[in-house]
C-alpha positions in Angstrom: 12.0 -45.1 18.8 9.8 -47.4 16.7 8.2 -46.4 13.5 4.8 -46.4 15.1 6.1 -44.1 17.8 7.4 -41.7 15.2 4.1 -41.6 13.5 2.3 -40.9 16.7 4.6 -38.1 17.5 4.2 -36.6 14.1 0.6 -36.7 14.4 0.6 -35.1 17.7 2.8 -32.5 16.6 0.6 -31.8 13.5 -2.6 -31.5 15.8 -1.0 -29.0 17.9 -2.0 -25.3 17.6 1.0 -23.0 17.1 -0.4 -19.8 18.9 2.8 -18.1 18.3 2.4 -18.7 14.4 -1.1 -17.7 14.6 -0.3 -14.3 16.3 2.2 -13.9 13.7 0.0 -14.5 10.8 -2.3 -11.9 12.3 0.5 -9.4 12.7 1.6 -9.8 9.3 -1.9 -9.1 7.9 -2.4 -6.2 10.3 -3.0 -3.8 7.5 -5.5 -6.0 6.0 -7.4 -6.4 9.2 -7.2 -2.7 10.0 -8.4 -1.9 6.5 -11.6 -4.2 6.6 -12.3 -3.3 10.2 -12.1 0.5 9.1 -14.3 -0.3 6.0 -16.9 -2.0 8.4 -16.7 0.8 10.7 -17.4 3.4 7.9 -20.3 1.4 6.8 -21.6 1.4 10.4 -21.3 5.0 10.8 -23.0 5.5 7.3 -25.8 3.3 8.2 -26.2 5.1 11.6 -26.3 8.5 10.0 -28.5 7.7 7.0 -31.1 5.1 8.6 -34.5 6.4 9.1 -35.0 7.0 12.8 -37.9 5.1 14.2 -40.0 6.6 17.1 -42.3 5.0 19.5 -45.5 6.2 21.0 -47.7 4.5 23.7 -51.1 4.7 25.3 -52.8 2.9 28.3 -56.2 1.3 28.4 -58.2 -0.5 31.1 -60.7 -3.1 30.5 -62.9 -3.9 33.4 -65.3 -6.8 34.0 -68.5 -6.1 32.1 -71.5 -5.2 34.3 -73.9 -3.3 32.0 -77.3 -4.0 33.9 -78.5 -2.4 37.0 -78.8 -4.2 40.0 -82.4 -3.0 40.2 -83.2 -4.7 36.9 -82.6 -8.3 38.1 -82.5 -10.8 35.4 -82.9 -8.3 32.6 -79.5 -6.8 33.4 -77.9 -10.3 33.8 -78.8 -11.0 30.2 -76.4 -8.5 28.9 -73.6 -9.1 31.4 -70.5 -11.2 30.5 -66.6 -11.4 31.0 -64.1 -11.0 28.3 -60.2 -12.0 28.9 -57.5 -9.7 28.1 -56.3 -12.0 25.2 -59.7 -11.5 23.7 -59.5 -7.8 24.1 -55.9 -7.7 22.5 -57.1 -9.7 19.4 -60.1 -7.1 19.1 -57.6 -4.3 19.0 -55.5 -5.9 16.3 -58.5 -6.9 14.2 -59.3 -5.4 10.6 -62.5 -4.1 12.1 -60.7 -1.5 14.4 -57.6 -1.0 12.4 -59.6 -0.5 9.0 -61.3 2.4 10.5 -58.1 4.1 11.2 -56.7 3.5 7.9 -59.8 5.1 6.2 -59.8 8.1 8.5 -56.0 8.9 8.3 -55.8 7.9 4.6 -53.0 5.5 5.4 -53.3 3.8 1.8 -51.5 6.8 0.3 -47.9 7.3 0.8 -46.1 10.4 -0.1 -42.6 12.0 0.3 -39.9 14.0 -1.4 -38.3 12.2 -4.5 -35.0 10.8 -3.2 -32.1 8.5 -4.3 -32.7 4.7 -3.7 -31.5 3.4 -0.4 -29.7 6.6 0.8 -31.9 9.2 -0.5 -34.2 9.5 2.7 -31.3 9.8 4.8 -29.4 12.7 2.7 -32.8 14.5 2.6 -32.8 14.4 6.4 -29.2 15.2 6.9 -29.5 18.2 4.4 -32.7 19.2 6.3 -34.9 19.2 3.4 -38.3 20.6 4.4 -40.2 19.9 1.3 -43.6 18.1 2.1 -47.1 17.4 0.7 -50.3 16.5 2.1 -52.8 14.5 0.0 -56.2 13.9 1.7 -57.7 11.9 -1.2 -56.1 9.7 -3.9 -58.2 7.2 -5.8 -56.9 5.3 -8.8 -58.4 2.6 -11.1 -58.5 -0.9 -10.1 -55.9 -3.3 -11.5 -52.9 -1.2 -11.7 -49.8 -3.3 -11.4 -47.3 -0.5 -10.3 -49.3 2.2 -8.5 -46.1 4.3 -8.2 -46.6 7.9 -9.3 -44.7 11.2 -9.4 -46.0 14.6 -8.5 -44.4 17.5 -9.7 -44.9 21.2 -8.8 -45.7 23.0 -11.9 -46.1 26.4 -10.9 -45.4 27.2 -7.1 -47.1 30.7 -7.3 -50.4 29.3 -8.6 -50.2 26.1 -6.6 -50.7 23.8 -9.6 -49.0 20.5 -10.0 -48.7 17.5 -12.7 -49.2 13.9 -11.8 -47.2 11.3 -13.9 -47.5 7.3 -13.7 -44.8 4.9 -13.3 -43.8 5.0 -16.9 -43.6 8.9 -16.9 -46.8 9.4 -18.7 -48.9 12.3 -17.7 -52.1 11.6 -15.7 -53.7 14.7 -14.8 -53.0 18.3 -13.8 -54.5 19.9 -10.7 -54.5 22.7 -8.3 -53.9 22.7 -4.6 -57.2 22.8 -2.5 -59.3 21.5 -5.3 -60.6 18.0 -6.2 -59.2 16.9 -9.6 -60.9 14.2 -11.6 -59.5 12.5 -14.6 -61.3 9.4 -15.6 -61.1 6.8 -12.6 -58.5 9.1 -11.0 -59.6 11.4 -8.0 -56.8 13.6 -6.4 -57.1 16.2 -3.7 -53.9 17.9 -2.7 -54.4 19.7 0.6 -51.1 21.5 0.9 -47.7 21.6 -0.8 -44.5 23.0 0.9 -41.7 23.3 -1.6 -39.1 25.9 -2.3 -39.1 26.0 -6.1 -41.2 25.0 -9.0 -40.3 21.6 -10.5 -40.0 19.9 -7.0 -40.8 16.3 -7.3 -42.6 14.1 -4.9 -43.3 10.3 -5.0 -46.9 9.1 -4.3 -47.6 5.3 -3.8 -51.0 3.8 -3.4 -51.2 0.6 -1.4 -54.2 -1.6 -0.8 -56.3 -1.2 2.4 -55.3 -4.8 3.4 -51.6 -3.9 3.1 -52.2 -0.8 5.1 -54.0 -2.8 7.9 -51.1 -5.4 7.8 -48.6 -2.6 8.2 -50.3 -1.2 11.2 -50.5 -4.9 12.8 -46.8 -5.2 12.2 -45.9 -2.0 14.1 -48.6 -2.2 16.7 -47.9 -4.2 19.8 -50.5 -4.5 22.6 -49.7 -6.2 25.9 -51.1 -6.7 29.4 -49.3 -4.9 32.3 -48.9 -7.6 35.0 -51.0 -10.7 35.2 -54.8 -10.5 35.0 -54.7 -6.6 35.8 -56.9 -5.7 32.7 -54.5 -2.8 32.0 -53.4 -3.0 28.4 -50.4 -1.0 26.9 -50.6 -0.1 23.3 -47.4 1.0 21.4 -46.9 2.0 17.9 -43.5 2.6 16.1 -43.0 4.6 12.9 -40.7 7.3 11.5 -43.2 10.1 11.8 -44.0 11.0 15.7 -47.0 13.0 15.0 -48.5 10.1 12.8 -47.7 7.6 15.4 -49.7 9.5 18.0 -52.6 10.2 15.6 -52.8 6.4 14.8 -52.6 5.2 18.2 -55.2 7.9 19.5 -57.6 6.7 16.7 -57.1 3.1 17.5 -57.8 3.7 21.1 -60.9 5.7 20.3 -62.3 3.0 17.9 -61.8 0.4 20.3 -63.6 2.4 22.9 -66.6 3.2 20.9 -67.0 -0.4 19.5 -67.1 -1.6 23.0 -69.9 0.7 24.1 -71.8 -0.1 21.0 -71.4 -3.8 21.5 -72.6 -3.6 25.1 -75.8 -1.6 24.0 -76.6 -3.7 21.0 -78.6 -6.3 22.5 -80.6 -3.9 24.5 -81.3 -2.0 21.2 -82.5 -5.1 19.6 -85.0 -5.8 22.3 -86.1 -2.2 22.2 -86.9 -2.5 18.5 -88.9 -5.7 19.1 -90.9 -4.1 21.9 -91.7 -0.9 20.1 -92.8 -2.8 17.1 -95.5 -4.7 19.1 -96.7 -1.7 21.2 -99.1 -0.5 18.6 -100.7 -3.9 18.1 -101.2 -4.4 21.9 -102.6 -0.8 22.1 -105.1 -1.6 19.2 -106.3 -4.8 20.9 -106.9 -3.0 24.2 -108.9 -0.2 22.3 -110.9 -2.9 20.7 -111.5 -4.7 23.8 -112.6 -1.5 25.7 -114.9 -0.5 22.7 -116.7 -4.0 22.8 -117.2 -3.8 26.7 -118.8 -0.2 26.5 -121.1 -1.2 23.7 -122.3 -4.4 25.3 -123.0 -2.3 28.6 -125.0 0.2 26.6 -127.0 -2.5 24.9 -127.8 -4.2 28.3 -128.3 -1.2 30.5 -125.0 -1.2 32.3 -125.1 -4.6 33.9 -122.7 -5.1 36.9 -121.0 -8.2 37.9 -121.9 -9.8 41.2 -119.2 -10.5 43.8 -118.5 -14.0 42.8 -118.0 -12.9 39.2 -115.7 -10.2 40.4 -113.7 -12.5 42.4 -113.4 -14.9 39.4 -112.5 -12.0 37.2 -109.7 -11.0 39.5 -108.4 -14.4 39.5 -108.4 -14.8 35.7 -106.7 -11.5 35.2 -104.0 -12.5 37.6 -103.5 -15.8 35.8 -103.2 -14.1 32.5 -100.8 -11.6 33.9 -98.6 -14.5 35.3 -98.9 -16.4 31.9 -97.7 -13.2 30.0 -94.8 -12.7 32.5 -93.8 -16.2 32.1 -93.8 -15.7 28.2 -91.5 -12.8 28.5 -89.2 -14.8 30.9 -89.2 -17.7 28.5 -88.1 -15.3 25.5 -85.2 -14.2 27.9 -84.1 -17.5 29.2 -84.2 -19.2 25.9 -81.2 -16.9 24.9 -79.3 -18.4 27.7 -80.3 -22.0 28.2 -81.7 -24.9 26.2 -85.1 -26.7 27.1 -83.2 -29.4 29.1 -81.9 -26.9 31.6 -83.5 -27.2 35.0 -84.4 -23.4 35.1 -86.2 -23.9 31.6 -88.0 -27.1 32.9 -89.2 -25.4 36.0 -90.6 -22.4 33.9 -92.5 -24.8 31.6 -94.1 -26.8 34.7 -95.2 -23.4 36.1 -97.0 -22.6 32.8 -98.7 -26.0 32.9 -100.1 -25.2 36.2 -101.3 -21.9 35.4 -103.0 -23.2 32.1 -104.7 -26.0 34.2 -106.0 -23.3 36.5 -107.2 -21.0 33.9 -109.1 -24.0 32.2 -110.9 -24.7 35.7 -111.9 -21.0 35.9 -113.3 -21.2 32.5 -115.5 -24.1 33.4 -116.6 -22.3 36.5 -117.5 -19.2 34.4 -119.7 -21.3 32.0 -122.1 -22.0 34.9 -123.0 -18.1 35.2 -125.6 -16.5 33.3 -125.1 -15.7 29.6 -125.3 -11.9 30.0 -122.9 -12.0 33.2 -120.7 -14.5 31.3 -120.3 -12.1 28.3 -119.7 -9.1 30.6 -117.1 -11.2 32.4 -115.4 -12.4 29.0 -115.2 -8.7 27.8 -114.1 -7.2 31.2 -111.3 -9.9 31.2 -110.2 -9.1 27.8 -109.9 -5.3 28.7 -108.0 -6.0 31.9 -105.6 -8.5 30.3 -104.7 -6.2 27.6 -104.1 -3.5 30.0 -101.8 -5.6 32.0 -99.9 -6.6 28.7 -99.8 -2.9 27.6 -98.5 -1.9 31.0 -96.0 -4.6 31.2 -94.7 -3.7 27.7 -94.4 0.0 28.6 -92.4 -1.0 31.7 -90.1 -3.2 29.7 -89.5 -0.4 27.2 -88.6 2.0 30.1 -86.3 -0.6 31.6 -84.4 -1.2 28.4 -84.1 2.6 27.8 -82.6 2.9 31.2 -80.2 0.0 30.4 -79.1 1.5 27.2 -78.7 4.9 28.5 -76.6 3.4 31.4 -74.4 1.5 29.1 -70.9 3.2 29.3 -68.5 0.1 28.1 -66.2 -1.5 30.3 -63.1 0.2 28.5 -61.4 3.2 29.9 -58.6 5.3 28.3 -56.3 5.9 31.2 -53.4 7.7 29.0 -53.8 9.0 25.6 -51.0 8.5 23.2 -47.8 10.3 23.4 -44.7 10.0 21.3 -41.2 9.6 22.8 -38.6 12.3 22.2 -35.7 10.2 21.2 -35.6 7.6 18.4 -35.8 3.9 19.8 -34.1 2.8 16.4 -31.4 2.8 15.1 -29.0 2.5 18.1 -26.3 4.6 16.5 -23.3 3.8 19.1 -24.3 0.2 19.3 -24.5 -0.2 15.5 -20.9 1.4 15.0 -19.6 -0.7 17.8 -21.2 -4.0 16.3 -20.3 -3.2 12.7 -16.5 -2.4 13.8 -16.5 -5.8 16.0 -18.0 -7.6 13.1 -15.4 -6.1 10.7 -12.6 -7.1 12.9 -13.8 -10.6 13.4 -14.5 -11.2 9.7 -10.9 -9.7 8.8 -9.2 -12.1 11.5 -11.4 -15.1 10.1 -10.5 -14.2 6.5 -7.0 -14.0 7.3 -6.8 -17.3 9.2 -8.9 -19.2 6.5 -6.6 -17.9 3.8 -3.7 -18.9 5.9 -5.4 -22.4 6.5 -5.8 -23.0 2.8 -2.5 -21.4 1.8 -0.1 -24.3 1.2 2.9 -22.2 -0.1 6.3 -23.2 1.6 7.4 -20.8 4.1 9.9 -22.9 6.1 12.8 -24.8 4.7 12.1 -27.7 7.0 9.0 -28.6 5.0 11.2 -29.0 2.0 14.0 -31.0 3.9 11.2 -33.2 5.2 10.7 -34.7 1.6 14.4 -35.4 1.2 15.4 -32.4 -0.6 18.3 -30.3 1.0 17.8 -26.5 1.1 21.0 -24.8 -0.2 19.9 -21.2 0.2 17.1 -19.0 1.4 17.3 -15.9 -0.6 15.4 -13.0 0.9 13.1 -10.7 -1.0 15.0 -7.6 -2.5 13.2 -4.3 -2.2 15.7 -2.9 -4.8 14.9 -5.6 -7.3 11.2 -5.0 -6.8 11.5 -1.3 -7.7 13.8 -2.1 -10.7 10.9 -4.5 -11.9 8.6 -1.5 -11.9 11.0 0.6 -13.8 11.3 -2.1 -16.6 7.6 -1.8 -17.2 7.9 2.0 -17.9 11.2 2.0 -19.6 12.7 0.2 -22.6 16.4 1.0 -22.5 18.1 0.2 -19.2 21.9 -0.2 -18.3 23.4 -3.2 -16.7 23.7 -1.2 -13.4 19.9 -0.8 -13.5 19.1 -4.4 -14.2 21.4 -6.8 -12.5 21.3 -6.6 -8.6 24.7 -8.2 -8.3 26.3 -5.2 -10.1 23.8 -2.4 -8.9 23.7 -3.3 -5.2 26.4 -6.0 -4.3 25.6 -5.6 -0.5 22.0 -6.4 -1.0 20.9 -9.4 1.3 19.9 -11.4 -1.6 23.2 -11.1 -3.2 24.8 -12.2 0.4 22.6 -15.3 0.2 23.9 -15.9 -3.2 27.4 -15.7 -2.2 26.4 -18.4 0.4 25.0 -20.6 -2.2 28.2 -20.1 -4.3 30.1 -21.7 -1.4 27.6 -24.6 -1.2 27.8 -25.1 -5.0 31.5 -25.4 -4.7 31.4 -28.6 -2.6 28.1 -29.8 -4.4 29.7 -29.9 -7.7 32.9 -31.7 -6.7 31.5 -35.2 -7.3 29.4 -34.1 -10.3 30.1 -35.7 -13.8 30.7 -32.1 -15.3 30.7 -28.4 -14.5 27.2 -27.8 -15.9 24.7 -26.5 -13.5 20.9 -26.6 -14.6 18.4 -24.2 -12.9 14.8 -25.3 -12.8 11.7 -25.3 -10.9 8.1 -26.3 -10.7 6.2 -23.2 -12.0 6.7 -19.9 -13.9 7.1 -16.8 -12.0 9.3 -18.1 -9.1 12.5 -16.0 -9.8 14.7 -18.7 -11.8 15.9 -16.0 -14.0 16.7 -13.7 -11.1 18.7 -16.5 -9.5 20.5 -17.8 -12.6 21.8 -14.3 -13.7 22.7 -13.0 -10.3 24.4 -16.2 -9.3 26.3 -16.4 -12.5 27.4 -12.7 -11.7 28.4 -13.5 -8.2 30.6 -16.6 -9.3 32.1 -14.6 -12.0 33.2 -11.9 -9.6 34.9 -14.6 -7.6 37.3 -15.1 -10.6 35.7 -18.1 -12.3 34.7 -17.9 -15.8 31.1 -18.4 -16.3 28.8 -19.0 -19.3 24.9 -18.2 -18.7 22.7 -20.0 -21.1 19.0 -19.0 -21.5 17.5 -22.5 -22.5 13.9 -21.2 -22.1 13.3 -20.6 -25.8 9.5 -20.1 -25.1 9.4 -17.2 -22.6 13.1 -16.6 -21.6 14.0 -13.1 -20.6 17.4 -13.3 -19.2 18.4 -10.7 -21.7 16.7 -8.1 -19.8 18.5 -8.8 -16.6 21.8 -8.4 -18.4 20.7 -5.4 -20.6 21.7 -7.4 -24.0 19.7 -8.5 -27.1 18.5 -12.1 -27.1 19.1 -12.6 -30.9 20.9 -14.3 -32.4 20.7 -16.9 -29.7 20.5 -20.6 -28.7 17.6 -21.2 -31.2 19.7 -19.8 -33.9 22.6 -22.0 -33.4 20.5 -25.1 -32.8 18.8 -24.4 -36.2 22.2 -24.2 -37.8 21.9 -20.7 -39.0 24.7 -19.1 -37.0 28.0 -20.4 -35.2 28.9 -20.5 -31.6 30.9 -17.4 -31.7 27.9 -15.5 -33.1 25.8 -16.3 -30.1 28.3 -15.7 -27.2 27.7 -12.2 -25.7 29.7 -10.2 -23.1 27.1 -8.3 -20.9 29.8 -6.3 -19.2 30.6 -8.4 -16.2 34.1 -9.5 -16.0 34.4 -13.4 -16.7 30.8 -13.7 -17.5 29.4 -14.6 -21.0 25.9 -15.1 -22.2 23.9 -17.0 -24.8 20.3 -15.6 -25.1 17.3 -17.7 -26.2 17.2 -16.3 -29.7 13.9 -16.2 -31.8 11.0 -18.2 -30.4 11.0 -21.5 -32.6 8.0 -23.8 -33.2 9.8 -26.8 -31.8 11.9 -26.0 -28.8 11.9 -29.5 -27.4 13.1 -31.1 -30.7 15.8 -28.5 -31.1 17.2 -29.3 -27.6 17.3 -33.1 -28.6 19.6 -32.1 -31.6 23.2 -33.3 -31.4 24.3 -29.6 -31.7 23.1 -28.9 -28.2 25.2 -31.5 -26.7 28.0 -30.2 -28.8 27.3 -26.7 -27.5 27.4 -27.9 -23.9 30.6 -30.0 -24.4 32.2 -26.8 -25.8 31.1 -24.6 -22.8 32.2 -27.2 -20.2 35.7 -27.2 -21.8 36.0 -23.5 -22.3 34.3 -22.3 -18.9 35.0 -23.0 -15.2 31.1 -23.4 -14.8 28.2 -23.2 -17.1 24.7 -22.1 -15.8 21.7 -23.2 -17.8 18.4 -21.6 -16.9 15.4 -23.7 -18.0 11.7 -23.4 -18.3 9.4 -25.1 -15.2 9.4 -28.9 -15.5 5.7 -29.1 -14.8 4.9 -26.9 -17.8 7.1 -28.4 -20.4 9.5 -31.3 -20.9 12.5 -29.2 -21.9 14.3 -29.4 -18.4 14.2 -33.3 -18.6 16.1 -33.0 -21.9 18.6 -30.4 -20.7 19.1 -32.2 -17.4 20.4 -35.3 -19.1 23.6 -33.3 -20.1 23.9 -31.3 -16.7 26.1 -32.6 -14.0 24.2 -30.6 -11.1 20.6 -29.7 -11.1 18.9 -27.1 -8.6 15.4 -26.4 -8.0 14.1 -22.9 -7.4 10.9 -22.2 -5.5 9.2 -19.0 -4.3 8.4 -18.3 -0.6 4.6 -18.6 0.0 3.9 -19.7 -3.5 4.9 -23.1 -4.2 3.4 -25.9 -2.3 5.3 -28.8 -0.8 3.4 -31.3 -2.8 4.3 -29.3 -5.9 7.9 -29.4 -5.2 7.8 -33.0 -4.5 6.1 -33.8 -7.7 8.8 -31.9 -9.5 11.5 -33.8 -7.7 9.8 -37.0 -8.8 9.5 -35.9 -12.4 13.2 -35.2 -12.7 14.0 -38.6 -11.0 11.6 -40.3 -13.7 13.9 -38.9 -16.2 17.0 -40.2 -14.5 18.1 -36.8 -13.2 19.1 -36.4 -9.5 18.0 -33.1 -7.9 20.9 -31.9 -5.8 19.2 -29.2 -3.7 16.6 -26.6 -3.6 16.8 -22.7 -3.4 14.0 -20.9 -1.6 13.5 -17.5 -3.2 12.0 -14.2 -2.2 11.8 -15.1 1.4 9.8 -12.4 3.3 10.8 -11.6 6.9 7.2 -12.2 8.4 6.2 -12.3 12.1 4.5 -15.8 11.6 8.1 -17.0 10.7 9.5 -15.4 13.8 7.2 -16.7 16.2 7.1 -20.1 14.7 11.0 -20.3 14.8 11.5 -19.5 11.0 14.7 -18.6 9.2 16.1 -15.1 9.0 18.6 -13.1 7.3 20.6 -10.3 8.9 22.3 -7.4 7.3 25.9 -7.0 8.5 28.0 -4.2 7.3 29.1 -0.5 7.6 26.8 2.2 7.0 
């Protein structure tokens, strides 16, 4: 296989999704997933119980085509007839003109309720069936208050007195139920208080009229049933069923009344105009009759001849037609412009009548003066009579029109509130919250696993050219002992060292396997000095060093364990001995070798502690006395185990490794990344130190390792 083929195979392998490992990751994190899902389910249940229930009320209206005029009225009725689409009526229903009247009538600018904790208080009051309530029919405050939030406290329940406080807790006024209380610009009328004890507190909030109208618009929905049916369904949602019904009924009634008022408004304007001119017309008629009577009395009751009477009848008829045209022009001008054919026809007819009137006037001039004057006066009387009668007829027609106006809106169904709340959907909320919690928990686990770069498979380490000598499983006994270390100061060796306390532990079995591997690894080494190091602190180097040294010592070899971590070394805790005097004391030339070697109590095992923390650990390790100590130890012991600090933190392991024949790295399962281990290996190689192998410590038996073909350790022994 060529190099390019190997690369393509690796890329295809990395692109594959290991479903078994994903399932194992979820199985390992099952308690995390269960806990998060349960927490979301509890939140869902709490919300479902504490959320304010929202109820719905609806009503039904019918909007018919407008037909306000009677068929008998002809053109007069057509003036006031028009059509309005459902969309227009819906916008009228949602207008501030309609909703503002409802806000004023029901006093929706004042919000009151029992005092409660934020967020959950109303829900707790409802669950505990708190029946405290208050009714405020009038609440006026000064203009310009930034925080119109008030508290009303029942002062004396027997006397029905109360005290009103502002947002800052300052007293505003004191009042009594059923009486109007005025204090400066404050006007308060409390109609009723239902409370169990004195001292009960209520919250009172004043919102603007516009905000109240917008609240109505947000909760009010109007829709047409079907297409072009003219049936409008009104629905309103809110927490109070009684208030929902009252609001919807008032909106329907306001809309109905404004519709009737709008339809009769034009007729009312025409009536006002005609009634205003009737007295003037009547006065002109009376004046014309008086003039005619006086002239006849002065001229001995002169009568008109047949020709004059005929002319008079024609002239009166012409004047009547001209007056009729004047009425029609005032009516038609409201609907058409002067360029409209109907308007042009009316003007032409008027010109014809005016010409005829002028011809008759010329004919009248040929009559004798007395008859001509009688004819003029008689004509004025009859023309004014005609005008007066026409005006009276128009007034009667408009009165009939106004009385017959009933509007084109009909309330089919008055508002009624549903028994059950439409929100929240309790079961659905709990199901969705639980499902959301489960999905978020799974996503969190998978994201954490995707960003987690800790080594969990020895194959990942061997891929960088570093053989894995042992995989040491996590010891539950050791974890328990570490908890005891925190609470107790004095511990025995049997309570500290796992190899002595529980030699059958799986971790010790893994160290025995490591002992066998070390035997062959150190055969070609330049000396019998073994250095244990690692990339970072907290990975278990001290645990591996101390227990491996004890395991080797139990096999009959003489072992010297040296704690070369003079900064934070703590091997003395694992061996239950004192760390002073130790390595730092010897390197500082204050004590000899015999003074620092201690016997922890394990046969064939000796120990040198770190000593006091020096200010210059690296410089002390570079002193010739350190090489002299290692040469002495190599000559007097079968194997020397040196525990060092992490190489990525300090340079001490590079100094110690120059004297060691074998170097092993320790990494913790799921903690150290492959890149981190690779950098550690390169750091040692830069110092000329060859890393023989790797020890994977604290391996956990996870489902993800099982389903992805990971390594396992098995217990094998008699119970």
